[in-house]
C-alpha positions as CSV (number, residue, x, y, z in Angstrom):
1,M,0.0,0.0,0.0
2,K,1.1,3.5,-0.6
3,P,1.9,5.5,2.4
4,V,-0.6,8.3,3.1
5,I,1.0,11.4,4.4
6,E,-1.0,14.4,5.5
7,K,-0.4,17.7,3.7
8,Q,1.0,20.3,5.8
9,L,1.2,24.1,5.2
10,Y,3.7,26.4,7.0
11,S,3.2,30.0,7.7
12,I,4.2,32.5,10.3
13,L,0.7,32.2,11.8
14,T,0.4,28.4,11.8
15,T,4.0,27.4,12.8
16,E,4.7,27.0,16.5
17,K,7.0,29.3,18.2
18,E,9.5,26.5,19.1
19,V,9.8,25.4,15.5
20,L,10.3,29.0,14.3
21,Q,12.9,29.5,17.0
22,K,14.8,26.3,16.0
23,W,14.8,27.5,12.3
24,Y,16.2,30.8,13.2
25,Y,18.9,29.3,15.3
26,L,19.9,26.9,12.6
27,M,20.0,29.8,10.0
28,T,22.0,32.0,12.3
29,L,24.5,29.2,13.2
30,G,24.9,28.5,9.5
31,R,25.5,32.0,8.5
32,K,28.0,32.7,11.3
33,L,30.0,29.7,10.0
34,D,29.5,30.8,6.3
35,D,30.8,34.2,7.2
36,R,33.7,32.8,9.3
37,A,35.0,30.4,6.6
38,P,37.1,32.8,4.6
39,N,39.1,33.8,7.7
40,Y,40.6,30.4,7.9
41,L,42.0,30.8,4.5
42,K,43.4,34.3,5.4
43,Q,45.0,32.8,8.5
44,A,46.5,29.9,6.4
45,L,44.5,27.4,8.5
46,G,42.6,25.8,5.6
47,W,39.3,26.1,3.9
48,S,41.0,26.9,0.7
49,Y,37.7,26.3,-1.2
50,H,34.6,27.8,0.3
51,A,31.4,28.4,-1.7
52,P,29.2,30.7,0.4
53,Y,25.5,29.7,0.6
54,A,24.1,33.1,1.8
55,G,21.0,33.8,-0.2
56,H,20.1,30.1,-0.4
57,D,19.0,29.9,3.2
58,G,15.3,29.1,2.8
59,I,15.5,26.1,0.5
60,Q,18.6,24.7,2.4
61,L,16.9,25.0,5.8
62,A,13.9,23.1,4.2
63,I,15.9,20.3,2.7
64,G,17.6,19.6,6.0
65,Q,14.3,19.7,7.9
66,V,12.6,17.2,5.7
67,F,15.6,14.8,5.7
68,E,15.3,11.9,8.1
69,K,18.6,10.5,8.9
70,N,19.2,6.7,8.3
71,V,15.9,6.7,6.3
72,D,16.3,9.1,3.6
73,H,19.5,9.6,1.5
74,L,20.9,13.1,1.1
75,F,23.3,14.1,-1.7
76,P,24.3,17.7,-0.9
77,Y,26.5,19.8,-3.2
78,Y,29.4,22.0,-2.3
79,R,27.2,25.1,-1.4
80,D,24.9,23.1,1.0
81,M,26.4,24.1,4.3
82,L,23.0,25.1,5.8
83,T,21.4,22.0,4.3
84,V,23.7,19.7,6.4
85,I,23.4,21.9,9.5
86,S,19.7,21.8,9.2
87,A,19.9,18.0,8.7
88,G,21.8,17.7,12.1
89,M,25.5,18.1,11.5
90,T,27.2,20.2,14.1
91,A,29.3,23.3,13.9
92,E,32.3,21.3,14.9
93,E,31.7,18.9,12.1
94,I,31.4,21.7,9.6
95,L,34.7,23.2,10.8
96,L,36.6,19.9,10.7
97,N,35.6,19.6,7.1
98,G,36.4,23.1,6.3
99,I,39.9,23.0,7.7
100,S,40.5,19.4,6.6
101,K,41.1,17.6,9.9
102,A,41.5,13.8,10.4
103,A,38.1,13.7,12.2
104,D,36.2,15.2,9.3
105,T,33.1,13.0,9.0
106,A,33.1,13.3,5.2
107,G,36.4,11.7,4.6
108,G,39.1,12.7,7.1
109,G,40.4,15.6,5.0
110,R,40.7,13.5,1.8
111,H,38.0,15.5,-0.1
112,M,37.9,19.1,-0.9
113,S,36.7,21.6,1.9
114,N,33.0,22.6,1.7
115,H,32.1,19.1,0.6
116,F,30.1,18.2,3.8
117,A,29.0,14.7,4.4
118,K,28.2,12.2,7.2
119,P,27.9,8.7,5.5
120,A,26.8,7.2,8.8
121,W,23.6,9.2,8.5
122,N,23.1,8.7,4.8
123,I,24.4,12.3,4.0
124,H,26.6,11.1,1.2
125,N,30.0,12.3,0.2
126,V,29.7,13.7,-3.3
127,S,32.1,14.7,-6.1
128,S,33.3,18.0,-7.1
129,A,32.0,17.2,-10.6
130,T,28.9,19.3,-10.6
131,G,25.6,17.4,-10.6
132,N,27.0,13.9,-11.2
133,H,25.5,12.8,-7.8
134,T,22.1,13.0,-9.4
135,L,22.8,9.5,-10.8
136,H,23.8,8.2,-7.5
137,A,20.6,9.6,-5.9
138,V,18.6,7.8,-8.6
139,G,20.5,4.5,-8.0
140,V,19.9,4.6,-4.2
141,A,16.2,5.4,-4.9
142,R,16.0,2.4,-7.0
143,G,17.2,0.3,-4.0
144,I,14.7,2.1,-1.7
145,K,11.8,1.1,-4.1
146,K,13.0,-2.4,-4.9
147,Y,13.4,-3.2,-1.2
148,K,10.1,-1.4,-0.4
149,A,11.9,0.7,2.2
150,P,10.7,4.0,3.6
151,G,12.4,7.2,2.6
152,V,13.4,9.1,-0.5
153,A,16.6,10.1,-2.1
154,I,17.3,13.9,-2.3
155,S,19.8,15.4,-4.8
156,S,20.7,19.0,-4.3
157,Q,22.5,21.1,-6.9
158,G,22.7,24.4,-8.7
159,E,20.8,25.3,-11.9
160,S,24.0,25.2,-14.1
161,S,24.5,21.5,-13.4
162,T,21.4,20.8,-15.3
163,S,23.3,21.6,-18.5
164,E,25.2,18.4,-17.8
165,G,24.1,15.3,-19.9
166,Y,24.1,13.0,-17.0
167,V,21.6,15.2,-15.0
168,F,19.1,14.7,-17.9
169,E,20.0,10.9,-17.8
170,A,19.2,10.9,-14.1
171,I,15.9,12.7,-14.3
172,N,14.8,10.7,-17.5
173,G,15.7,7.4,-15.8
174,A,14.1,8.3,-12.5
175,S,10.8,9.1,-14.4
176,N,11.0,5.9,-16.5
177,E,11.6,3.7,-13.4
178,K,9.2,5.8,-11.3
179,L,11.7,6.2,-8.4
180,P,11.2,8.3,-5.1
181,V,13.8,10.9,-5.7
182,I,13.7,14.6,-5.2
183,F,15.9,16.8,-7.4
184,V,16.4,20.2,-5.8
185,I,17.7,22.9,-8.1
186,Q,18.9,25.9,-6.3
187,D,18.8,28.5,-9.0
188,N,20.9,31.6,-8.2
189,R,21.2,32.5,-11.9
190,Y,24.9,32.0,-12.1
191,G,27.3,29.2,-12.9
192,I,30.4,30.8,-11.4
193,S,30.4,33.9,-13.7
194,V,28.2,32.4,-16.5
195,P,24.8,33.9,-16.4
196,K,21.7,31.7,-16.8
197,R,21.1,33.0,-20.3
198,D,24.3,31.3,-21.5
199,Q,23.1,28.1,-20.0
200,T,19.6,27.4,-21.3
201,A,16.8,29.1,-23.3
202,N,14.3,28.6,-20.6
203,F,14.3,31.2,-17.7
204,F,13.8,28.3,-15.3
205,A,16.0,25.3,-15.7
206,A,13.3,23.0,-14.5
207,D,11.1,24.0,-17.6
208,N,13.6,22.0,-19.6
209,Y,12.0,18.8,-18.1
210,K,8.4,19.7,-18.7
211,G,6.7,17.0,-20.6
212,I,8.5,14.1,-19.1
213,K,6.0,11.6,-17.8
214,N,5.8,10.6,-14.2
215,L,7.7,13.7,-13.2
216,R,6.2,16.5,-11.0
217,I,7.8,20.0,-10.9
218,I,7.4,22.3,-7.9
219,F,8.5,25.9,-8.0
220,C,9.2,27.9,-4.9
221,D,10.9,31.1,-3.6
222,G,14.1,29.6,-2.1
223,K,14.7,32.7,-0.2
224,N,11.5,32.3,1.8
225,V,11.5,29.9,4.6
226,F,7.8,29.0,4.5
227,D,7.5,28.7,0.8
228,S,10.6,26.4,0.8
229,M,9.2,24.3,3.7
230,N,5.9,23.9,1.9
231,A,7.6,23.0,-1.3
232,M,9.9,20.4,0.2
233,T,7.3,18.9,2.5
234,E,5.0,18.5,-0.5
235,A,7.7,17.1,-2.6
236,K,8.5,14.4,-0.1
237,R,4.9,13.6,0.4
238,Y,4.3,13.2,-3.3
239,A,7.5,11.2,-3.9
240,L,6.6,8.7,-1.1
241,E,3.0,8.4,-1.9
242,N,3.4,8.0,-5.7
243,Q,7.0,6.5,-5.7
244,S,7.8,9.0,-8.5
245,P,10.3,11.8,-8.9
246,V,9.9,15.4,-8.2
247,I,11.9,18.5,-9.1
248,V,11.9,21.3,-6.6
249,H,13.0,24.5,-8.5
250,A,14.0,27.1,-5.9
251,S,14.7,30.7,-6.9
252,V,17.5,32.0,-4.8
253,V,20.1,34.7,-4.8
254,R,23.8,34.5,-4.4
255,I,24.9,37.3,-2.2
256,H,28.6,36.7,-2.4
257,S,31.0,35.6,-5.0
258,H,30.8,32.1,-6.3
259,S,33.8,31.0,-4.1
260,N,36.9,32.5,-2.4
261,S,38.7,32.3,-5.8
262,D,36.0,34.3,-7.6
263,R,35.4,38.1,-7.9
264,H,31.8,38.7,-8.6
265,E,32.3,42.5,-8.9
266,L,33.9,41.8,-12.2
267,Y,30.7,40.7,-13.8
268,R,27.9,42.0,-11.5
269,D,27.1,45.6,-11.3
270,E,26.6,47.6,-8.1
271,N,23.0,47.7,-8.4
272,E,22.7,44.0,-8.7
273,L,24.9,43.5,-5.7
274,Q,22.9,45.8,-3.7
275,C,19.7,44.0,-4.7
276,A,21.2,40.7,-3.7
277,L,22.0,42.0,-0.2
278,A,18.5,43.4,0.2
279,A,17.1,40.0,-0.5
280,D,19.0,38.3,2.3
281,P,16.7,35.5,3.5
282,L,18.0,35.5,7.0
283,Y,17.4,39.3,7.5
284,R,14.0,38.9,6.0
285,Y,13.1,36.0,8.3
286,R,14.3,37.9,11.3
287,I,12.0,40.9,10.4
288,T,9.1,38.6,9.8
289,L,9.6,37.0,13.3
290,I,9.6,40.3,14.9
291,K,6.7,41.8,13.0
292,S,4.6,38.7,13.7
293,G,4.7,39.6,17.4
294,K,6.0,36.1,18.2
295,F,9.5,37.2,19.0
296,K,11.1,40.3,20.5
297,E,14.3,41.5,19.1
298,E,16.0,40.8,22.4
299,E,15.0,37.1,22.1
300,L,16.6,36.9,18.7
301,N,19.7,38.7,19.9
302,Q,20.0,36.1,22.5
303,I,19.8,33.3,20.0
304,D,22.5,35.1,17.9
305,A,24.7,35.1,21.0
306,E,24.1,31.4,21.5
307,A,25.0,30.6,17.9
308,Q,28.2,32.6,18.3
309,A,29.1,30.8,21.5
310,V,28.6,27.5,19.8
311,V,30.8,28.6,16.8
312,S,33.6,29.8,19.1
313,A,33.6,26.5,21.1
314,A,33.5,24.4,17.9
315,H,36.5,26.5,16.6
316,K,38.6,25.8,19.8
317,K,38.0,22.1,19.4
318,A,38.5,21.9,15.6
319,I,41.7,24.0,15.6
320,M,43.2,21.6,18.2
321,A,42.1,18.4,16.3
322,A,44.6,16.2,14.7
323,D,45.7,16.6,11.1
324,P,45.6,13.6,8.8
325,D,48.6,11.3,8.9
326,P,50.7,11.3,5.8
327,A,51.3,7.6,6.3
328,S,47.5,7.0,5.9
329,I,47.4,7.8,2.2
330,F,47.6,4.1,1.3
331,N,44.7,3.2,3.5
332,F,41.3,2.5,1.8
333,V,42.5,2.6,-1.8
334,T,40.9,-0.7,-2.5
335,P,38.7,-2.7,-0.2
336,E,40.0,-6.2,1.0
337,P,38.8,-8.6,-1.8
338,Y,37.0,-11.9,-1.4
339,I,39.7,-14.5,-0.6
340,P,39.1,-17.8,-2.3
341,V,39.2,-20.7,0.1
342,K,38.6,-23.8,-2.0
343,Y,41.1,-22.7,-4.7
344,P,43.6,-20.3,-3.0
345,E,45.9,-20.2,-6.0
346,G,43.2,-20.2,-8.7
347,L,44.4,-23.5,-10.0
348,H,42.6,-26.9,-10.5
349,T,43.3,-30.3,-12.0
350,L,39.9,-31.2,-13.3
351,Q,40.3,-33.1,-16.5
352,S,37.0,-34.8,-16.9
353,G,33.3,-34.0,-17.6
354,E,32.3,-31.3,-20.1
355,K,34.6,-28.6,-21.3
356,W,32.9,-25.2,-21.3
357,K,33.3,-22.5,-23.8
358,L,34.2,-19.0,-22.3
359,I,30.8,-17.7,-22.9
360,K,29.2,-20.6,-21.1
361,A,31.5,-20.3,-18.1
362,L,30.4,-16.6,-17.8
363,N,26.8,-17.4,-18.1
364,E,26.7,-20.3,-15.7
365,T,28.9,-18.4,-13.1
366,L,26.4,-15.4,-13.2
367,K,23.5,-17.8,-12.6
368,A,25.3,-19.5,-9.8
369,E,26.1,-16.2,-8.1
370,F,22.5,-15.1,-8.5
371,R,21.5,-18.1,-6.6
372,Y,24.2,-17.6,-4.1
373,N,23.3,-14.2,-3.1
374,P,19.6,-12.9,-3.7
375,N,20.9,-9.3,-3.4
376,T,22.7,-9.6,-6.8
377,F,21.5,-7.6,-9.7
378,I,22.5,-7.1,-13.3
379,W,21.5,-4.4,-16.0
380,G,22.8,-2.9,-19.1
381,Q,21.9,-2.4,-22.7
382,D,19.9,-5.1,-24.5
383,L,20.7,-7.8,-21.9
384,A,17.2,-8.8,-20.7
385,N,15.0,-9.5,-23.8
386,K,13.2,-12.8,-23.3
387,E,15.8,-15.4,-24.3
388,K,18.3,-12.9,-25.6
389,G,21.0,-11.8,-23.3
390,G,23.0,-8.9,-24.8
391,I,24.8,-8.8,-28.1
392,F,26.6,-12.0,-27.4
393,N,24.1,-13.7,-25.2
394,V,26.3,-13.8,-22.3
395,T,23.3,-13.1,-19.9
396,K,20.9,-15.5,-21.7
397,G,18.3,-17.0,-19.4
398,L,19.0,-14.8,-16.4
399,Q,15.8,-12.8,-16.6
400,K,13.7,-15.9,-17.1
401,E,15.1,-17.5,-13.9
402,F,15.6,-14.5,-11.6
403,G,12.9,-12.1,-12.8
404,I,12.8,-8.4,-14.1
405,E,13.5,-7.1,-10.7
406,R,17.0,-8.4,-10.7
407,V,17.7,-8.5,-14.3
408,F,16.7,-5.6,-16.5
409,N,17.5,-3.4,-19.5
410,A,19.0,0.1,-18.9
411,P,18.7,3.1,-21.3
412,I,21.4,3.4,-23.9
413,A,23.2,5.8,-21.5
414,E,26.5,4.5,-20.1
415,D,26.7,7.2,-17.5
416,Y,23.3,6.1,-16.2
417,I,24.2,2.5,-16.2
418,V,27.4,3.0,-14.1
419,G,26.2,6.0,-12.0
420,T,23.1,4.3,-10.8
421,A,25.1,1.2,-9.9
422,N,27.2,3.4,-7.6
423,G,24.0,4.7,-6.1
424,M,22.1,1.5,-5.6
425,S,25.1,-0.2,-4.0
426,R,24.8,2.4,-1.2
427,F,21.5,1.1,-0.1
428,R,22.8,-2.2,1.4
429,D,26.3,-3.5,1.9
430,D,25.5,-7.0,0.8
431,I,24.2,-5.8,-2.6
432,R,26.3,-6.9,-5.5
433,I,25.8,-5.3,-8.9
434,I,27.1,-6.4,-12.3
435,V,26.6,-4.1,-15.2
436,E,27.4,-4.4,-18.9
437,G,29.1,-1.0,-18.9
438,A,28.7,-0.8,-22.7
439,E,27.7,-3.2,-25.3
440,F,31.4,-3.1,-26.5
441,A,34.3,-1.7,-24.4
442,D,34.9,0.9,-27.0
443,Y,31.5,2.5,-26.2
444,F,32.4,2.8,-22.5
445,W,33.9,6.3,-22.7
446,P,30.7,8.2,-21.9
447,A,30.7,6.5,-18.6
448,M,34.3,7.6,-17.7
449,E,33.4,10.3,-15.2
450,Q,31.2,7.8,-13.3
451,L,34.1,5.3,-13.4
452,V,36.4,7.8,-11.8
453,E,33.8,8.3,-9.0
454,L,33.7,4.5,-8.5
455,S,37.5,4.3,-8.4
456,H,37.9,6.9,-5.5
457,E,34.7,6.6,-3.5
458,Y,36.4,4.2,-1.0
459,W,39.5,6.3,-0.6
460,R,37.6,9.5,-0.6
461,T,35.1,8.5,2.2
462,N,38.0,7.2,4.2
463,G,36.7,3.6,3.9
464,Q,33.1,4.6,4.8
465,F,31.7,3.5,1.4
466,S,32.6,1.0,-1.1
467,P,30.7,0.7,-4.4
468,N,30.4,-3.1,-4.9
469,V,30.1,-3.1,-8.7
470,V,31.5,-5.3,-11.4
471,I,31.6,-3.7,-14.8
472,R,31.7,-6.3,-17.6
473,L,33.1,-5.1,-21.0
474,A,33.3,-7.1,-24.1
475,S,36.7,-6.2,-25.3
476,G,39.2,-6.6,-28.1
477,G,39.3,-7.4,-31.8
478,Y,39.8,-10.2,-34.3
479,I,36.1,-10.0,-35.2
480,G,36.2,-7.4,-38.1
481,G,34.4,-4.9,-36.1
482,G,36.6,-1.8,-36.5
483,L,36.2,1.3,-34.5
484,Y,33.9,1.0,-31.4
485,H,33.7,-2.7,-31.8
486,S,37.3,-4.1,-31.9
487,Q,39.4,-2.1,-29.4
488,T,40.5,-2.8,-26.0
489,I,40.8,-0.1,-23.2
490,E,42.7,-1.7,-20.2
491,G,45.6,0.6,-20.8
492,T,43.4,3.4,-19.5
493,M,41.5,1.3,-16.9
494,T,44.7,0.3,-15.1
495,T,45.8,3.9,-14.4
496,F,43.0,4.5,-11.8
497,P,43.9,3.7,-8.2
498,G,40.9,1.8,-6.6
499,L,40.0,-0.2,-9.7
500,R,40.6,-3.8,-10.1
501,V,41.1,-4.9,-13.7
502,V,41.1,-8.5,-14.8
503,Y,41.4,-10.0,-18.2
504,P,41.0,-13.8,-18.5
505,S,42.0,-16.0,-21.5
506,F,40.3,-19.3,-20.7
507,A,36.9,-20.4,-19.6
508,D,38.0,-21.6,-16.2
509,D,39.7,-18.4,-15.4
510,A,36.8,-16.5,-16.6
511,A,34.4,-18.2,-14.3
512,G,36.8,-18.0,-11.3
513,L,37.7,-14.4,-11.7
514,L,34.1,-13.4,-12.2
515,R,33.0,-15.2,-9.1
516,T,35.7,-13.5,-7.1
517,A,34.8,-10.1,-8.5
518,I,31.2,-10.4,-7.7
519,R,31.9,-11.6,-4.2
520,S,34.4,-8.8,-3.4
521,K,33.7,-5.4,-2.2
522,G,34.8,-2.5,-4.4
523,P,34.7,-1.9,-8.2
524,T,36.2,-4.5,-10.7
525,I,36.6,-4.0,-14.4
526,F,36.0,-7.4,-16.0
527,M,37.4,-7.5,-19.6
528,E,36.0,-10.2,-21.7
529,P,37.9,-11.1,-25.0
530,K,34.8,-11.5,-27.1
531,A,36.7,-13.2,-29.9
532,L,37.1,-16.1,-27.5
533,Y,33.5,-16.3,-26.4
534,N,32.9,-19.4,-28.6
535,D,36.4,-20.2,-29.7
536,P,37.5,-23.8,-28.9
537,V,40.9,-22.6,-27.9
538,A,39.6,-21.0,-24.8
539,E,37.6,-24.0,-23.6
540,A,38.4,-25.5,-20.3
541,Y,37.1,-27.8,-17.6
542,V,35.5,-25.6,-14.9
543,P,35.1,-27.1,-11.4
544,P,31.9,-26.2,-9.5
545,D,32.4,-23.0,-7.4
546,F,35.8,-22.3,-9.1
547,E,37.5,-19.3,-7.7
548,V,40.6,-17.3,-8.8
549,P,42.1,-14.8,-6.6
550,F,43.0,-11.3,-7.7
551,G,46.8,-10.7,-8.3
552,K,47.7,-14.3,-9.2
553,A,49.1,-15.1,-12.5
554,R,49.0,-18.5,-14.1
555,I,51.9,-20.3,-15.8
556,R,50.2,-21.8,-18.8
557,R,53.4,-23.4,-20.2
558,P,56.7,-23.7,-18.1
559,G,60.0,-22.9,-19.8
560,T,63.6,-21.8,-19.2
561,D,64.7,-19.8,-22.1
562,L,62.2,-16.9,-22.5
563,S,59.2,-15.6,-20.6
564,I,56.2,-14.4,-22.5
565,L,54.0,-12.2,-20.3
566,T,50.5,-11.9,-21.8
567,Y,46.7,-12.0,-21.3
568,G,43.5,-12.2,-23.3
569,N,43.5,-13.0,-26.9
570,T,47.2,-13.0,-27.2
571,T,47.7,-15.7,-24.6
572,H,46.7,-18.3,-27.2
573,M,48.9,-16.9,-29.8
574,S,51.8,-16.9,-27.4
575,L,51.1,-20.6,-26.6
576,E,51.2,-21.4,-30.3
577,V,54.4,-19.6,-30.8
578,A,56.0,-21.4,-27.8
579,E,55.0,-24.7,-29.2
580,R,56.3,-23.9,-32.7
581,I,59.7,-22.6,-31.4
582,F,60.1,-25.7,-29.2
583,N,59.4,-28.0,-32.1
584,E,61.9,-26.1,-34.3
585,T,64.7,-25.3,-31.9
586,G,64.1,-27.1,-28.6
587,K,64.1,-23.8,-26.8
588,S,61.5,-23.7,-24.0
589,I,59.3,-20.7,-23.6
590,E,57.4,-19.9,-20.4
591,V,54.0,-18.4,-21.1
592,V,52.7,-16.5,-18.0
593,D,48.9,-15.6,-18.3
594,L,48.6,-12.6,-16.1
595,R,44.8,-12.9,-15.7
596,S,44.8,-10.0,-13.2
597,L,46.3,-6.7,-14.3
598,N,45.4,-4.6,-11.3
599,P,46.5,-6.0,-8.8
600,L,49.4,-7.5,-10.7
601,D,51.3,-10.7,-9.7
602,K,54.7,-9.1,-9.7
603,D,56.2,-12.0,-7.9
604,T,55.3,-14.5,-10.6
605,V,56.5,-12.2,-13.3
606,L,59.8,-11.4,-11.8
607,A,60.5,-15.1,-10.8
608,S,59.8,-16.1,-14.4
609,V,62.1,-13.4,-15.9
610,R,64.9,-14.1,-13.3
611,K,64.7,-17.8,-14.3
612,T,64.7,-17.3,-18.1
613,G,66.7,-14.1,-18.4
614,R,64.6,-12.8,-21.3
615,A,61.2,-11.1,-21.3
616,L,58.7,-10.5,-24.1
617,V,55.5,-8.7,-23.2
618,V,52.5,-9.3,-25.5
619,H,49.1,-7.8,-25.5
620,E,46.5,-6.8,-28.0
621,D,46.4,-3.2,-27.0
622,K,48.6,-0.5,-28.5
623,V,52.3,-0.8,-27.7
624,T,52.4,3.0,-27.0
625,G,50.7,3.7,-23.8
626,G,49.6,0.0,-23.2
627,F,49.8,-1.9,-20.1
628,G,52.9,-3.7,-21.3
629,G,54.9,-0.6,-20.7
630,E,54.2,-1.0,-16.9
631,I,55.3,-4.6,-17.0
632,A,58.4,-3.7,-18.9
633,S,59.2,-1.0,-16.4
634,I,58.8,-3.2,-13.4
635,I,61.1,-5.9,-15.0
636,T,63.7,-3.2,-15.9
637,E,63.7,-1.8,-12.3
638,E,63.4,-5.0,-10.3
639,A,65.1,-7.7,-12.4
640,F,67.6,-5.8,-14.6
641,T,70.6,-7.8,-13.4
642,S,68.9,-11.1,-14.4
643,L,68.3,-10.0,-18.0
644,D,70.3,-11.4,-20.9
645,A,68.5,-9.3,-23.4
646,P,66.4,-6.1,-23.6
647,V,62.7,-6.3,-22.6
648,K,60.7,-6.5,-25.9
649,R,57.0,-5.7,-26.4
650,V,54.5,-6.7,-29.1
651,G,51.1,-5.1,-29.5
652,S,49.0,-3.1,-31.8
653,T,50.1,-0.4,-33.9
654,F,49.6,3.3,-32.7
655,T,46.5,3.6,-34.8
656,P,42.8,3.0,-34.4
657,V,41.6,-0.4,-35.5
658,G,40.4,-0.6,-39.0
659,F,37.1,-2.3,-40.2
660,N,38.4,-4.1,-43.3
661,R,40.0,-7.3,-42.4
662,I,43.1,-6.4,-44.3
663,L,43.5,-3.3,-42.2
664,E,42.7,-5.2,-39.0
665,R,45.4,-7.8,-39.7
666,A,47.9,-5.0,-40.3
667,I,47.1,-3.4,-36.9
668,L,46.5,-6.2,-34.4
669,P,49.3,-8.4,-33.1
670,D,49.3,-12.1,-34.5
671,T,51.4,-15.2,-34.2
672,G,53.8,-14.0,-36.9
673,R,54.9,-10.9,-35.0
674,I,55.1,-12.7,-31.6
675,Y,57.2,-15.4,-33.3
676,H,59.6,-13.0,-34.8
677,A,60.0,-11.0,-31.5
678,A,60.6,-14.2,-29.6
679,K,63.2,-15.4,-32.1
680,E,65.0,-12.1,-31.9
681,L,65.2,-12.3,-28.1
682,L,66.3,-15.9,-28.1
683,A,69.1,-15.0,-30.5
684,F,70.2,-11.9,-28.7
């Protein structure tokens, strides 16, 4: 049943004095902190980024007042100081964030000042990338709805953020899925120095979303406490009762510069600045309280003094608080992974039963993990249509067995796919999400900003939140696909701290790594060499519940004269070359299948090279900027004295991948190139 919530209207006449007093105290406390913030920078004590909220007071008070901690989820933006104070954060917590102390509840000084958060209460630590938390709010709202939980998600942001494409994706997706999320647009008519007329043709940014089904839009005067309270109360009532999204468009004024690095007098004339001061919501609220007869000026002066005393006491505590420890920078980069017990080395001796193709290994493992953990979900483009399971049918049969609540299609919007995965994983720690980040790895680039968010959420929050997301990407060439269908992107993926990146070559490793990735906390990029999905060379026996640990390479062929370090499609080419050279010369080549790129099994790589004295790094990606350069550097730095020849690399040419098979063959590595490179090294 839908919850039924009584409508409530606030006014100076109908609101109790105790409530009016509380609001005035919160607004005064917030303003005293807002006004004090620049002084810390002047004294070289911190707060190097401060975006004053003065002029946004009404709507920010209202957001915090309707927020219920540990029930609702709040995503404040960098100007939301009063929002989080109204939601319950203390003056001391605000100061600890502003001057970046170790006890900062947002992330222990790891994130930019003025990014207030308290994850323990569901006040989320959000990015500096304006508006991208809208997708996270939609994702957690999906969790709220799927688990039939009380509460709403609230995304707060400025009007200029609505120019971002992912904000439209968030609002479009929330309306399509009918999710209980409130998008608050605090419209102060400027994006730093860019006026609204340069952002949108509509005077109100919310008007850009008119016509979207299942979406309600509420306009209010965000400078007025009562209008803002009525708007936010109605928005929450509507979102809860209808399980549908709401936009609250609050017209506000920016009294000060955008931030302490901005000078608004360079683009706002004196008349406009004076009008902004005259519209001060705190001043107007104070006058309203006095004129109503409910408060005397002396009472409000006493509240002012109380707020000042609280700020002074908080300052004394915050200034003496410990700074972050430099030695802590390596804490919370990546969550501890699931540790395989049955197969601690990711090896097995099974040689009977049915060999599985790589695609079947993935499909069966997904089904097994969905049975193992009922809080497992998967979505992406084109992966849940009756018996079809994506372009390559990797997810075939999942929706039929586990239902549309757990297996469903997403819009063709890679940002939305990854961003909402980040958001939904916030709802419960035991949720595990797998997404097809794009139909082909080459199409993943629109989601890169959301990937960056995933990569540093755990570190940025000081270990308070880990997005437990596996991003599957059909990767690589040898299919005649050309641009956007035949390239591989692990060279970029491995540059992000906090991301695990794995790239199996055989069906058994595909199954084992996928199981470990799903069961682990934190984000994993799971690269699937699509040319091997149905190729017999990748077939393998796969034991039940097979597991492969991260950071463990596998020696696919032992040898003593040369080490080939490889992964993905080129593993099979390297094995073919090793066999050919052995038959021709008797030289034995050790083929090390890395399987896991980040973390990398340095011990196995170095042990192999020290044994053979020669190293050939082979991968499908471009040699220039490819992951092989990292491997070559490690070998040169840590095993140089063991080398009898220079480290050599084989990979693609420094060009895009062509569509015509003639062009593809000229670009991608093959057995011929690997053979000649191996022969050169053996002869050195």
